[in-house]
Each structure stands twice: as structure tokens, then as C-alpha cells.
Steps between C-alpha positions, in 0.01 A plus 500: 500500500822631659806550275865585548587864471571599145399859442833649626698229320322579169537879548864452570550294188315748278709784644812321413376432154400863449859598568602295201234636266758532219508125449120456509429579137761246378344228720144579391607499134657158545189369666284636213726338235508152668124511567429595140742244362360211709134591489452717189394868460129446547428645841167325542680163479818587683446585872876525564529771234202685653674508837825614340331784331338600827844517648613714206219740559576521874857612419388736213669301227401658172232315299715505182776339691266223613374446144851496349625232744190287446574517124864406565397199717251378242731522207373820336821682591854376561582468872695314764366163618496463884494172682329468837713331771429470875783462750443382856726538797538625860567827667610537858324324785359230279295745293368352185557703179364462145631715220304530173716615209460572131824475317664471158814347661433249778870441561536868596181509705572193719850628576356843607224345713747269670738785573225725644389229733845377618647852541258572779483161670248311290543216260348372177298178530367241260174508307214424737704556815272779636207538260283274717508772763300742277151489359426636156192716549333830452558732798315823571578706812264768628597763750443460872156618594332361187177324576554122523135421436481722194820335358373148575172566328655638178800268491346164582209556267748564218690174572769591752643208698552677837482831680752556784515778751839630601592576866513871410156490323617463138284261297660248269313320222637184348387362166606243239696659222209449259251672730722796578361738234134430590565549877696826440215627272240411770692686770554804273127494419416503867723803557768288678833592356791268577827667598676200344351253240710246308531142404798392704674228697387544860711342775310240702698599806709814568830502687576753770864624495728676744579869425835400369372227278220731366762738377690216337182365335412839365845523346439174322158611371643831385791338321265256322252772403786712355581233243371595159368144428300468820126549478376401845653395831281294739603418858349406832681740727301752714677825431 
């Protein structure tokens, strides 16, 4: 099936995130703590914690730091309690934006998110105002030139929902959140390494922007990602 171009968009996003590597450990630690607090420290029974630890390994977070923060979250050590809050709003050109945060002070966080949006031409919306424009799913993207047939055979047998081919040849695999780990393992086992693999909120439709609006939208995303309490920023702009 044909799919909208995503490879360049994903690589652009990863490049911007790599520039902010200093904040990555903090965000991964918070994700580990919330996953452990809500689902327990048993990896076999807590898929969210398994994914968080995979993220930790990918950014070279030391194993003792991982263990210490799991212990904090499950009450074995004293630590900070973080609350998960999602904010929804709009960027420029009608772009939908969802901002996932983990915070110990929601009054501070909402003020910072609102300011980051409004400063660059966006605005904060109400709960549910844009969430319907995104699908919660597992998403794996393989580089242009990857064999579509090989990906389909491995992914669909492992429970993937769909395999899409980008206009530049990249192959995108979509799964339910619960099937994500099995599909990723099947692709890895077949020697098909995904350049991006995550459980995410995928926009149902992307919005093309003018050059000027793309710059404004990037400023909004950068401002949001710079906030200490922000974990993830989801949007439907083609950048």
C-alpha cells in the first residue's frame, strides 16, 4: 500500500532530538519511574517498563541508574512522584499538537506549555481537542530500499496491522501497542532493522506548510521540547 512520505520527517525529528541529548537521560529516567510506579518492577509483567529500559540502553543510561530509579518509583528508595499530564493545542496553519509531560508541579507545567505555544503563534486547547487526529500504535520505519515482501512476511505473521510503502521507498509497519514488541522481535530476527521503532501517536493526516510556517512550527516544537517537564511532542506537520 502507498503511504505518505515519512522517512525524511522522522530523520529530521531524530536529528533535532540528538541536538538536545543533554535532556534525554532526564526524560528516560522519568519514564522509567512512572512505568515502574504504575506497573511494578517485574519486567515480565510490565511492557511499558521494558520499553523504557530499551530507551535507556539506546542512550547509554547506566544500569545502576536504571535500577536506582526503579527502586525509587516502587518505594524502596525516597524519590519524587511525577504525574503524567497531556496537553493539546494547535501550532501554525491548523497543525495539531499533543504534549506529554511528567511533572511534580502541574501549575508550573501548564504555564510553560501555554507560553511556548503562544509565543510562536500557537495556542493551548482543551482536553480532546486534537487527540482524535492521532492513532496510538506501534510504528516501525525501515530505510528506503528495504524489501517490502520480506517486511510483510515477517511483520504480518507476527501480528502487525499494516505495512505501508513510502513514496521514497521507506517501509512503515504499524502495530497495536500490545503487538509492538513481538513485531519488532520478528523483524530483528529476519535481519530487518528498523531505523525508528516506538509506540507513539501517529497522525492520521499530515499538514503541509509554507516555508515560513514550517520555520514557525519548528520554533514551537523546539520551545516545547526544551521544557524540562516535557517528555514527548506529537504533531501532524510535515517538516
